[in-house]
C-alpha positions in Angstrom: 5.1 -19.0 13.4 3.9 -16.5 15.9 1.5 -17.0 18.7 -0.6 -13.8 18.0 0.7 -12.1 21.1 1.9 -8.6 20.3 5.4 -7.8 21.1 4.9 -4.9 23.6 5.3 -3.8 27.2 4.2 -1.2 29.7 6.1 1.0 31.9 4.0 3.0 34.2 1.4 4.8 32.2 3.5 4.4 28.9 3.1 1.5 26.4 5.6 0.4 23.7 4.3 -1.7 20.9 6.8 -3.0 18.3 5.6 -2.4 14.8 7.1 -2.6 11.3 6.3 -0.5 8.2 7.2 -0.3 4.5 7.4 2.3 1.9 6.7 0.8 -1.5 7.9 2.9 -4.4 7.1 2.1 -8.1 8.5 4.6 -10.6 7.4 8.0 -9.5 4.7 6.7 -7.1 4.8 5.7 -3.5 2.1 3.6 -1.6 0.7 4.9 1.6 -2.6 4.3 3.5 -4.8 7.3 4.5 -6.8 7.8 7.6 -10.2 9.3 6.7 -11.0 10.1 10.4 -7.7 11.7 11.4 -6.8 13.1 7.9 -3.1 11.8 7.7 -1.2 9.4 5.5 1.0 6.5 7.0 3.1 3.7 5.9 1.6 0.3 5.4 2.6 -2.3 8.0 1.4 -3.7 11.4 2.3 -5.1 14.9 4.8 -7.7 15.4 3.8 -10.9 17.2 6.1 -12.7 19.6 8.0 -15.4 17.7 6.9 -14.0 14.3 9.3 -14.6 11.4 
């Protein structure tokens, strides 16, 4: 089980955050989430925690 600490690091002004995503397809449909604020679609998923299985 993870400890809820994101798997990420900083290098100067840059930040890397390890994330996973999935594209779920059923027949002729694919599942994506939509951002109302920024008007774009993205795959479902989230950040990985250190030690997460």
